[in-house]
C-alpha positions in Angstrom: 0.0 0.0 0.0 1.5 3.3 -1.0 1.1 6.5 0.9 0.5 9.6 -1.2 1.6 13.0 0.0 -0.1 16.4 -0.7 0.8 20.0 -0.3 -1.9 22.2 1.3 -1.4 25.8 0.2 -2.9 29.0 1.6 -1.9 32.6 1.8 -0.6 34.4 4.9 -3.3 36.2 6.8 -1.4 39.5 6.9 0.0 39.6 3.4 1.1 43.1 2.4 0.5 44.4 -1.2 4.3 44.8 -1.8 4.9 41.1 -0.7 2.3 39.5 -3.1 4.6 38.7 -6.0 7.3 37.3 -3.8 4.9 35.1 -1.9 3.3 33.7 -5.1 6.8 33.0 -6.5 7.7 31.1 -3.4 4.4 29.1 -3.5 5.0 28.2 -7.1 8.5 27.1 -6.3 7.2 25.0 -3.4 4.8 23.3 -5.7 7.6 22.4 -8.1 9.8 21.2 -5.3 7.0 19.1 -3.9 6.5 17.4 -7.2 10.2 16.7 -7.6 10.3 14.9 -4.2 7.2 12.9 -5.0 4.2 14.8 -3.6 1.2 13.8 -5.7 -1.5 16.5 -5.0 -1.8 20.3 -4.4 -4.7 21.6 -2.4 -5.4 25.3 -2.0 -8.2 27.6 -0.7 -10.0 29.4 -3.5 -13.3 30.5 -1.9 -13.4 34.2 -1.1 -15.6 33.8 2.0 -13.5 31.1 3.7 -11.9 31.6 7.1 -8.5 31.1 5.5 -6.9 33.7 3.2 -8.0 32.7 -0.3 -6.5 32.6 -3.8 -9.2 34.6 -5.6 -8.2 33.7 -9.1 -7.6 30.0 -9.1 -7.3 29.7 -12.9 -4.5 32.2 -13.0 -2.7 30.6 -10.0 -3.0 27.1 -11.5 -1.8 28.2 -14.9 1.3 29.6 -13.2 1.8 26.4 -11.1 1.3 24.3 -14.3 4.1 26.2 -16.0 6.5 25.4 -13.1 5.7 21.7 -12.7 6.0 18.6 -14.9 2.8 16.8 -14.5 2.1 13.7 -16.6 -1.6 13.7 -15.8 -3.5 16.7 -14.7 -6.7 16.3 -12.8 -8.8 19.0 -11.2 -11.2 18.0 -8.4 -13.7 20.5 -7.0 -14.9 18.4 -4.1 -16.4 15.0 -3.2 -19.4 15.5 -5.6 -17.5 16.8 -8.7 -18.2 13.6 -10.6 -21.9 14.5 -10.5 -21.5 17.5 -12.8 
């Protein structure tokens, strides 16, 4: 039985506007490094009304992450009922 690892990603609660680009570059680098060491999944908060700081433009964020990683099979899951859509 294999154990798959995942990276859970969120933004800092007190992110300053002048730190945004550097924080996103670090997160994209973390995703690439996680893939290199064998992590299989990336989870992030995208809902603007969540208790966590959210990534408000998930499509732009995932496009940037996709450019940085080498993924043989890309799957997007929106939740436990996404197969019903």
